[in-house]
C-alpha positions as CSV (number, residue, x, y, z in Angstrom):
1,M,-3.4,189.4,26.7
2,P,-3.5,191.7,24.1
3,S,-5.4,189.3,21.6
4,I,-8.0,189.0,24.3
5,L,-8.3,192.8,24.6
6,Y,-8.1,194.1,21.1
7,S,-10.9,190.6,20.4
8,L,-12.9,192.3,22.9
9,Y,-12.8,196.1,22.4
10,W,-12.0,196.6,18.7
11,K,-14.0,195.4,15.5
12,R,-11.4,195.8,13.0
13,F,-8.8,193.4,15.0
14,S,-8.2,190.6,12.6
15,T,-7.2,187.4,11.9
16,A,-3.9,187.8,10.9
17,G,-3.5,189.9,14.0
18,A,-4.8,188.0,16.3
19,V,-1.8,185.9,15.2
20,W,0.5,188.2,14.4
21,S,0.2,189.3,18.4
22,I,0.1,185.7,19.6
23,A,3.1,184.0,17.5
24,G,5.1,187.9,18.7
25,S,4.4,187.7,22.4
26,L,5.6,184.2,22.7
27,V,8.3,184.2,20.5
28,T,9.5,187.8,22.6
29,A,9.5,186.2,26.5
30,I,11.0,182.6,25.0
31,V,13.7,184.6,23.5
32,L,13.6,186.8,27.1
33,I,13.1,184.1,29.5
34,A,16.5,182.7,27.5
35,F,19.0,185.4,28.4
36,S,17.1,186.4,31.6
37,P,19.6,186.2,35.4
38,A,16.3,183.3,35.6
39,V,18.2,181.1,33.5
40,S,21.9,182.1,34.0
41,G,24.5,184.2,35.7
42,A,22.2,184.8,38.5
43,P,22.8,181.9,42.1
44,G,19.4,181.0,42.0
45,S,19.7,180.7,38.5
46,M,19.0,177.3,36.2
47,F,22.7,177.2,35.4
48,P,24.5,179.6,37.5
49,N,28.3,178.8,36.4
50,V,27.9,180.2,33.0
51,D,26.5,184.1,31.8
52,F,24.9,184.5,29.1
53,S,22.0,186.7,30.7
54,W,21.4,190.1,28.4
55,F,18.4,191.0,29.5
56,P,18.2,192.2,32.9
57,W,15.0,191.1,34.6
58,D,13.7,188.3,35.5
59,S,9.5,188.3,33.1
60,P,9.5,189.0,30.1
61,A,6.1,190.5,30.3
62,I,7.6,194.5,30.4
63,V,8.8,193.8,27.1
64,S,6.6,190.8,25.5
65,V,3.1,191.9,26.5
66,P,3.6,195.7,24.6
67,V,5.5,193.9,21.9
68,G,2.2,191.8,21.2
69,F,-0.1,194.7,21.7
70,F,1.8,196.4,18.3
71,L,2.1,193.2,16.4
72,G,-2.1,192.6,16.9
73,W,-2.8,196.2,15.2
74,L,0.0,196.2,12.2
75,G,-1.1,192.5,11.5
76,S,-4.5,194.2,12.0
77,V,-3.9,197.3,9.8
78,V,-1.8,195.4,6.8
79,K,-3.3,192.4,6.5
80,P,-7.4,192.9,7.5
81,D,-10.5,190.7,7.5
82,G,-12.5,193.6,5.0
83,D,-16.5,193.0,5.6
84,A,-15.8,189.1,5.9
85,Y,-17.5,189.0,9.4
86,A,-18.8,192.5,9.9
87,D,-22.3,192.0,9.9
88,Q,-20.9,189.7,13.3
89,G,-19.3,192.1,15.2
90,A,-22.5,193.4,16.9
91,E,-23.3,189.6,18.1
92,M,-20.7,188.8,19.3
93,E,-19.7,192.2,21.1
94,V,-23.2,191.0,22.9
95,R,-21.8,187.5,23.3
96,S,-18.1,188.5,24.7
97,M,-20.2,191.1,27.4
98,T,-23.1,188.6,28.4
99,G,-22.5,185.1,26.9
100,A,-25.8,185.7,25.4
101,G,-26.0,183.2,22.6
102,A,-22.7,181.3,23.0
103,A,-24.9,177.8,24.3
104,A,-24.6,176.4,20.8
105,A,-22.1,176.6,17.6
106,L,-23.1,179.2,14.8
107,D,-22.8,178.0,11.2
108,H,-20.6,179.8,9.3
């Protein structure tokens, strides 16, 4: 979700920001789910007789989404795309909002 929102509404969002955001959110979510009551310690968990859960909630989104937003911002600030795609910003904004011109691929 952070990468989608950043790419739609922030012109300085970079490729590195997208990669950092997606990878960081994914890793955070997987780690938090692995150590949540959904996996161990609760009667309805995958391993009810073993308790290695230290994350208190079943859903990691309360942590992984803000981590994704932070990493998307950090990646865009640390490794900006510069002017490589500056001329396509207005065109991409119109395409993302209306879908106009999305019928064919662009030659990059």
